[in-house]
Legacy VTK file of the C-alpha trace (Angstrom):
# vtk DataFile Version 3.0
C-alpha trace
ASCII
DATASET POLYDATA
POINTS 315 float
-6.588 18.492 12.147
-6.609 15.306 10.110
-7.415 11.900 11.508
-4.270 9.825 11.879
-4.365 6.414 10.235
-3.181 3.376 12.192
-0.153 1.747 10.608
1.871 -1.241 11.767
5.641 -0.874 11.603
8.830 -2.701 12.510
9.987 -1.116 15.776
13.586 -0.571 14.665
12.420 1.834 11.916
11.153 4.188 14.632
14.574 4.270 16.280
14.027 1.595 18.897
17.259 -0.281 19.655
15.853 -3.767 19.218
18.001 -5.257 16.453
20.218 -8.269 17.020
23.296 -5.999 17.341
21.612 -3.618 19.787
21.161 -0.913 17.156
18.209 0.597 15.347
17.327 1.486 11.744
15.687 4.871 12.310
14.106 6.175 9.116
13.547 9.936 9.223
11.129 9.933 6.298
8.942 7.523 8.224
9.072 9.349 11.561
9.193 12.980 10.405
7.087 12.953 7.217
4.748 9.981 7.369
4.457 10.372 11.128
2.342 13.488 10.573
-0.392 11.307 9.072
0.020 7.876 10.655
-0.301 6.533 14.174
2.352 3.843 14.553
1.733 0.409 16.022
5.309 -0.894 16.485
6.143 -4.601 16.401
9.474 -6.367 16.862
8.847 -10.111 16.435
12.182 -11.259 17.819
12.053 -9.103 20.967
8.359 -9.650 21.650
8.851 -13.354 21.117
11.392 -13.260 23.918
14.894 -13.008 22.450
17.356 -10.640 24.171
19.125 -7.531 22.829
21.804 -8.011 21.651
21.315 -11.583 20.431
22.720 -14.159 18.080
21.562 -13.342 14.535
19.022 -15.575 12.797
18.539 -16.715 9.244
15.969 -18.628 7.223
16.817 -22.171 6.209
14.899 -24.322 3.754
12.275 -23.454 1.148
10.190 -20.269 0.770
6.924 -22.167 1.385
8.139 -23.614 4.716
11.208 -21.739 6.024
12.868 -22.505 9.336
14.120 -19.711 11.608
17.502 -20.794 12.952
20.357 -19.088 14.808
23.451 -18.797 12.629
26.134 -20.100 15.010
24.388 -22.421 17.446
21.732 -23.764 15.059
18.816 -23.337 17.494
15.469 -23.645 15.691
12.968 -20.983 16.787
10.403 -21.675 14.052
7.575 -23.333 15.970
7.676 -20.993 18.951
7.906 -17.954 16.711
4.872 -19.154 14.728
2.955 -19.656 17.976
3.850 -16.126 19.059
2.926 -14.768 15.604
-0.528 -16.375 15.719
-1.220 -14.719 19.072
0.162 -11.366 17.892
-1.902 -11.401 14.711
-5.005 -11.939 16.812
-4.104 -8.855 18.852
-3.494 -6.812 15.704
-6.998 -7.618 14.490
-8.199 -5.185 17.164
-6.001 -2.345 15.907
-7.803 -1.700 12.578
-4.511 -1.313 10.753
-4.587 0.230 7.279
-1.045 -0.768 6.347
2.280 -2.120 7.598
5.879 -1.062 6.932
8.266 -3.973 7.517
12.047 -4.085 7.904
13.501 -5.370 4.664
15.647 -8.523 4.495
14.758 -9.497 8.076
14.321 -13.264 8.640
11.388 -12.455 10.917
9.896 -9.262 9.433
10.878 -9.298 5.764
8.042 -9.670 3.256
9.956 -10.357 0.046
13.514 -11.055 -1.054
14.723 -12.496 2.278
17.606 -14.893 1.770
16.885 -18.590 2.282
19.844 -20.833 3.050
20.487 -24.511 2.551
21.352 -26.563 5.687
25.022 -26.171 4.718
24.726 -22.376 4.773
24.541 -21.563 1.075
21.981 -18.933 0.001
19.749 -20.529 -2.604
16.342 -18.820 -2.758
14.455 -15.795 -1.492
11.134 -15.471 0.298
9.320 -13.857 3.222
10.262 -13.769 6.904
8.347 -15.815 9.455
6.219 -12.989 10.854
6.062 -10.951 7.647
4.812 -13.969 5.701
2.291 -14.851 8.409
0.986 -11.269 8.454
0.341 -11.233 4.702
-1.519 -14.545 4.881
-3.618 -13.411 7.840
-4.352 -9.927 6.433
-4.287 -10.405 2.641
-6.067 -7.100 1.965
-3.910 -4.795 4.101
-1.269 -2.880 2.077
2.315 -3.783 3.013
5.761 -2.580 2.009
9.296 -2.767 3.385
11.598 0.155 4.124
13.755 -0.566 1.074
10.870 -0.368 -1.391
9.383 2.588 0.482
12.196 4.735 -0.930
11.300 3.899 -4.514
9.073 6.886 -5.480
6.652 4.845 -7.605
6.283 2.032 -5.060
5.945 4.537 -2.207
3.160 6.402 -3.996
1.343 3.150 -4.770
1.585 1.975 -1.158
0.410 5.241 0.430
-2.423 5.486 -2.094
-3.547 1.979 -1.114
-3.371 2.824 2.586
-5.747 5.779 2.205
-8.078 3.690 0.030
-8.135 0.915 2.636
-8.981 3.426 5.366
-11.977 4.608 3.343
-13.009 1.001 2.698
-12.946 0.186 6.413
-15.458 2.969 7.020
-18.019 1.727 4.487
-17.467 -1.897 5.445
-19.086 -1.195 8.803
-22.386 -0.217 7.203
-22.494 -3.011 4.604
-24.781 -0.716 2.615
-25.038 -1.258 -1.143
-25.546 2.492 -1.544
-22.249 3.090 0.264
-20.551 0.521 -1.970
-21.877 2.233 -5.101
-20.664 5.596 -3.789
-17.225 4.136 -2.964
-17.009 2.631 -6.449
-18.068 5.863 -8.130
-15.564 7.960 -6.185
-12.703 5.605 -7.031
-13.496 4.946 -10.692
-10.724 7.032 -12.197
-8.227 5.893 -9.576
-8.902 2.285 -10.509
-8.744 3.132 -14.218
-5.224 4.504 -13.651
-4.134 1.255 -12.026
-5.971 -1.363 -14.062
-8.461 -0.781 -16.902
-9.324 -4.482 -16.715
-10.348 -4.295 -13.052
-12.119 -0.990 -13.720
-14.325 -2.833 -16.194
-14.918 -5.985 -14.130
-15.711 -4.053 -10.939
-18.169 -1.904 -12.836
-19.957 -5.034 -14.021
-19.968 -6.419 -10.475
-21.527 -3.266 -9.025
-24.088 -3.163 -11.841
-25.225 -6.666 -10.819
-25.267 -5.818 -7.095
-28.949 -6.618 -6.600
-28.473 -10.122 -7.994
-25.546 -11.020 -5.679
-25.667 -11.894 -1.987
-24.531 -8.856 -0.042
-21.722 -10.671 1.769
-20.465 -12.209 -1.483
-20.722 -8.837 -3.219
-18.564 -7.004 -0.669
-16.029 -9.831 -0.548
-15.689 -10.096 -4.330
-15.521 -6.328 -4.717
-12.710 -5.652 -2.247
-10.692 -8.629 -3.460
-10.914 -7.392 -7.034
-10.327 -3.804 -6.019
-7.242 -4.684 -3.974
-5.867 -6.809 -6.809
-6.295 -3.952 -9.264
-4.834 -1.286 -6.988
-1.675 -3.304 -6.458
-0.855 -2.849 -10.136
1.228 0.276 -10.657
-0.282 3.366 -12.264
2.158 3.980 -15.135
2.580 7.258 -17.075
0.764 5.680 -20.025
-2.249 4.638 -17.906
-2.291 7.959 -16.066
-2.161 9.847 -19.362
-5.198 7.920 -20.588
-7.103 8.939 -17.450
-6.020 12.560 -17.847
-7.229 12.560 -21.455
-10.513 11.049 -20.301
-10.880 13.852 -17.754
-10.005 16.506 -20.347
-13.099 15.456 -22.293
-15.208 17.086 -19.572
-13.710 20.484 -20.497
-13.906 20.322 -24.301
-16.900 22.671 -24.487
-15.742 24.867 -21.612
-12.172 25.892 -22.371
-10.711 27.716 -25.371
-8.798 26.047 -28.195
-5.519 27.436 -26.831
-6.275 26.143 -23.337
-7.201 22.759 -24.751
-3.949 22.598 -26.718
-1.954 23.594 -23.631
-3.593 20.857 -21.557
-2.975 18.209 -24.224
0.693 19.241 -24.513
1.159 19.039 -20.733
-0.447 15.585 -20.627
1.826 14.418 -23.457
4.907 15.837 -21.715
3.920 13.879 -18.614
3.370 10.696 -20.647
6.887 11.114 -22.055
8.216 11.475 -18.458
9.436 15.043 -19.033
7.382 16.449 -16.150
5.834 14.969 -12.974
2.175 13.994 -12.641
1.486 16.897 -10.277
1.757 19.337 -13.218
-1.226 18.140 -15.313
-3.154 17.295 -12.140
-2.781 20.881 -10.873
-4.072 22.353 -14.139
-6.972 19.899 -14.265
-7.952 20.654 -10.660
-7.991 24.334 -11.598
-10.548 23.659 -14.334
-12.571 21.361 -12.101
-12.907 24.129 -9.510
-13.474 26.854 -12.088
-16.295 25.023 -13.857
-17.631 23.228 -10.775
-17.715 19.749 -12.361
-19.373 17.666 -9.634
-18.397 14.205 -10.923
-14.710 15.110 -11.037
-14.826 16.898 -7.682
-15.666 13.599 -5.999
-12.920 11.598 -7.727
-10.188 10.487 -5.323
-7.862 10.245 -8.314
-7.377 14.004 -8.099
-6.743 13.935 -4.320
-5.664 10.395 -3.330
-3.462 11.488 -0.414
-2.248 14.715 1.281
-0.467 17.000 -1.180
2.180 17.720 1.474
3.562 14.202 0.992
4.562 15.253 -2.565
4.095 11.716 -3.849
3.248 12.877 -7.364
6.252 15.173 -7.709
8.662 12.580 -9.097
9.427 11.970 -12.773
LINES 1 316
315 0 1 2 3 4 5 6 7 8 9 10 11 12 13 14 15 16 17 18 19 20 21 22 23 24 25 26 27 28 29 30 31 32 33 34 35 36 37 38 39 40 41 42 43 44 45 46 47 48 49 50 51 52 53 54 55 56 57 58 59 60 61 62 63 64 65 66 67 68 69 70 71 72 73 74 75 76 77 78 79 80 81 82 83 84 85 86 87 88 89 90 91 92 93 94 95 96 97 98 99 100 101 102 103 104 105 106 107 108 109 110 111 112 113 114 115 116 117 118 119 120 121 122 123 124 125 126 127 128 129 130 131 132 133 134 135 136 137 138 139 140 141 142 143 144 145 146 147 148 149 150 151 152 153 154 155 156 157 158 159 160 161 162 163 164 165 166 167 168 169 170 171 172 173 174 175 176 177 178 179 180 181 182 183 184 185 186 187 188 189 190 191 192 193 194 195 196 197 198 199 200 201 202 203 204 205 206 207 208 209 210 211 212 213 214 215 216 217 218 219 220 221 222 223 224 225 226 227 228 229 230 231 232 233 234 235 236 237 238 239 240 241 242 243 244 245 246 247 248 249 250 251 252 253 254 255 256 257 258 259 260 261 262 263 264 265 266 267 268 269 270 271 272 273 274 275 276 277 278 279 280 281 282 283 284 285 286 287 288 289 290 291 292 293 294 295 296 297 298 299 300 301 302 303 304 305 306 307 308 309 310 311 312 313 314
């Protein structure tokens, strides 16, 4: 049995009938597939704030940096009270040890990006984040977030889930505040970071190398900020192929010329987007097991999340 990871989620995505029209937005991928690995902490800002179901729909009015939450027909402004509720709710969520949050897209309360902003006369002019979604990201800047729309983009979904599992591992070492644990975390995630951002891979390596010259609190803070920033960059086929070639160097004296040529051809076919990442990864994991290469066995790059999620099966 695997340990379920705590994940915040907009209640309507679990099938709860809490939307303004009395309906839900049940997402079967979330409940049936992700639900095997995550323990849900549902939140519906509008209901928990005190609005009824059904209710008059809301929209955001003003500018992205300071939106107002206003009912469409009657023009009632719920901004200040919603922000007061959000502050209290965020304090409660601090106790949940969340490792991620899936928000309802386009929601004026829960959306995190691309939510329509209207002028006072009702004309859509800009896009931004919902009241609660925006407040959550400011309060928990390190926690991975996504909305249900982007969750169904294979590349964005893989990146999000990868970040969730990384954040869970970070929470565990953060409790000890041990430099040895930090070094181990860094070592185990080296190739994963290289696939996301070679620049952050380099700068984090330098930071860890200077660990004894940096205050421990400053070290941990700077490390996770840089690590989170790097992991939010997408691992492209080109960057992944570079990591795969780097890994293949560990086998150059162990496998035959034909096997080496086969591996290089598979990596190139992946780089050209002819085959999914799982193909070269499977062959590489075979060689890692066969030749018992300890450094590669500890790399989360080869096992960043449960294989059953099939996140590396897309082209």
